[in-house]
N, C-alpha and C positions, 0 to 999 in steps of 0.2 A: 627423780630420780633416773639416774644418768648409765648410760650404759652404754660399753665399748664400741666404736667407729664401724662404722659401714665399710668394707673392706674388699676396692677392686682394682687390679696391680696389672701389667704388662705379661706376669705369671703370675696365675690363683688357679691354688691348688687342696688340699685336703683341709688344710690349718683356713683357708681365707669362707673355705663355707663353710666349715662346721659353725664360723665368727659370722657368717651372713643368714643360716639358717639359726641360730640365736637373736643375732635382728629381727627378722620375717616377724620371731613367737613375741618378744616383746612388746613390734608395733602391733599387733592380734589385741594384745594386751592394753595396747593406750587405744586404739579403735574404740574394742567395748569399751572402757574408762569412761571417755573424756564425749563419746560422741554417739552409741549407743544409750549407753546408760544417763547420760545429758539429758536428750531429746525425751528418751520415755516422763523422767523426774518432769520436764518442764508442760507434757501431754496426760499427767498427771492433777499439775494443778493447776488445772484446767488454761493456762493459755495458748493464747491463738499460734495455731506455730500450722508452719508447714516443713520436714523435715529438709535435710541439707543431708546429699547423697558424700560418700567418701571411699574412696578406697578400699577398699574391701578383699585383702591378701590371705583369705585361706585356703582358694585356688592354689596356691605357690605352697601353701604348706602342705597341703595333698600330696602335691607335687613330691613332695619331700617324704614326708615320716608318713604316708598312707601307706597302705598295702599293696604292693609291686611297686612303691617307692621308686623316688634312689636310693638309698639309706637300705633298702629290703630289697636291691637288686644289687649293692656294695656288699654283702653280708651276703648273699647266696655265690656271686660271685669268689669269694672268699676262701666257700666249702671247698669250692671245685677242686679238684688232684689239679690240675694245669688252667687256673684261670689266670689272667693276663686283665693289664689297666684295657686294651684292644678291644677286648672280647664285652668286655663290661660296659664301656661308652657302645658300641652294636647293640645292645643290648636296650641303654637306653632308645634308644634311637628308632628302635622294631616297637618298643614299649610304648614312647613320651613326643611322638613324633610329631603325631598329632596336636598335647598339647599347645594351651593358649600361652602358659607361661616356661615354653622349652622350645630349646633353636639347639640344629646344627651347623655347628659353620661350616662355610658352602667351602675353603678351601682345608678341610682338615675333617680324618676319620677318626678319632682319640681325641677331640675337643668338645665338648656342647657348652650350650649358655643357657642360664633360666633369668628371666625377668621379675628381676627381683621388687618390689615397692621401689626403695630408693632410684636403683639402675639393673642396668643389663650387664648381668659380668660369663667371664667363657674362664673355661675353668680345665685347668690341661687335665686328661686322666694318667697322667704318666706318678705312678707314686701310693697312688690312691689309696689302691689295696694291702700295701706296703701299711700305709702307714693306721688303714684300719684296722690290720689283724697288729698291727705292736708287741708284735709276739714274742713272750718270755719262758727260757725253757723251764719242761715242771720242778724242777730237780734243783734250779737253783729257790722255786718260793719254794720250796720241800728244805730247802737249805734253812733259808727265812722262816718258815716256821715251827720249825727244830732249835733257833735259836734260844745259849744259856739268856741269851736278855731277855727278859718278862713282856719292855715294852717291844722291841721288835717282835718275839712273834706274839703277841697281841694287834698286830699289825695284820697280821697276814691270817688270823683268826675269823674263822668265818660265823657267820650269823648262828648257826642253830650250836655250834662251841663258845661261843660267847655267851649267849639263853643261860645251857651249863652250868659256864663257867661262873654267872652271875649268881644263881645259884644256889649252890655252894660256897658258895663267901656268904651270905648270910651269916652274919652272926658273928664273935668277935676273931677268929679263925680267919683267912680266905684260904679258900682250896682251888686249886686250880687244876680242873681234867681235861684233858684232851686227848680220844684216842686213836690212834696211827690212823687204819687206813680204813675207817669210812671220814676224817677231817682231808686226807689227801685226795680219794674221791670227788669229794664238794668244793675242795680251791680252785681242782682241776675243770668242774666242771664250771665254776662261775671267770675261770684264767679265761676259758675258751668264747667269753661274752664284747664283741668288739669295740674298738674304740670305739662308732660311732653310735651301740646300740648305748651302751654305759652315757654317751651324751648324749643320746634322748632322752633315755630313762632319768638321766640328771634337770636338764631342760624342763621335763613337763613337772619335778620335784617344787622345784623353781616357782615355775609358774600358778602351783597350787597354793606355797608361800603367799606371791602377791596376790592371789585377786582375794585372799581373807586380810589383804592389810586395805588403808587408801592410800592408795602412794601420792605424789606430789613431783610433778616432772622438769628435769632443765634439759636442756634442746641447749647441745652442743655444736655451731657454725661458722664450719672453716673461713676467711674472710676470702680465701687464695688459695691452689692449688700450690705456688709452689709454694707454702711455705714461709713468703717474704712481711717482715714488717713494716708497718704504716703501711702495708697494701691491701684494700678493698676490690673486688668485683663484684659488682654489684645485682649480674644475673645468675655468677655460682653459689650466691647468696639466697638467693628470689628460688631457686631449680634446689635447693638443702632441703628451703623452708612448704617448697609444695611435699616433697618426698617426704617429708615427715608428717604432713597434715597438719603444720601449723596451720594457712591459712586457715585452714575451717574450724579448728577450732577458737579463729578471732572470731571466725561470721557467727558461731552458734553463739560463743559469750555476750558477745557486742547484743545479736537481735535475743535476750533472752534474760536473767540476770546475775550478770557479774557479780555482786556484790551482794553476800547472803550476809543475814544475820540468825543465830539456831533462837527458839524460845527461850529455852534457859537467861540468857542474853537480853529480854527485850526486857524483862521484869522487874520492877523499881527495887531496892531490898527495905 
């Protein structure tokens, strides 16, 4: 499995926050499969084993997605008629000031710091509310729903409308039924979901899919921060290996059984 690189720049906004939030969830999935499940299997097989500690990033994930976390407070501020990025930042300071994964910068009243598994990142709150709303006028949505091109209209169809269309379309003829009033109301309700809310839901669905599979991981390590050819920074590489949990993974595999054969492969033909 390969995921988009962890991002931290001089100016970090809503986009970097979402990317790093996704990386926190993917790192947690990595921890579960490589650390927890691997060591549980060793113990089930009766191997003398001393549990190897690893960094658990669940508190950081809770800071972001739990009730009254960063995303909840952001959505709440988006609903306030005169909500501002600065007011939202102040609510974060008041609510999460004592959290071990949250910090307020000394020289700013509009930025906040999140201590991620890979590094601590300072986010500038300016623009968070606007990007989270991602407002599109309802009239524009309704025009697209009423398009004479079926493919365009289907793109903006609601789940209930799609279900009714599918049930009516069984047979030789395809009948598309969409009532104007209920569809518009549902569309408006669905459209009011913020970007953060939709991103969180999509991420949860992704994690459910990944947890139902047997993943394999590919870790990409940057040789240097300048992106120069033929230059290798050993300290920076080790820092990335530690942040991603690769060193702990090697310790677990070396102490256990890195090479395994399934029972079916041991049977003679």
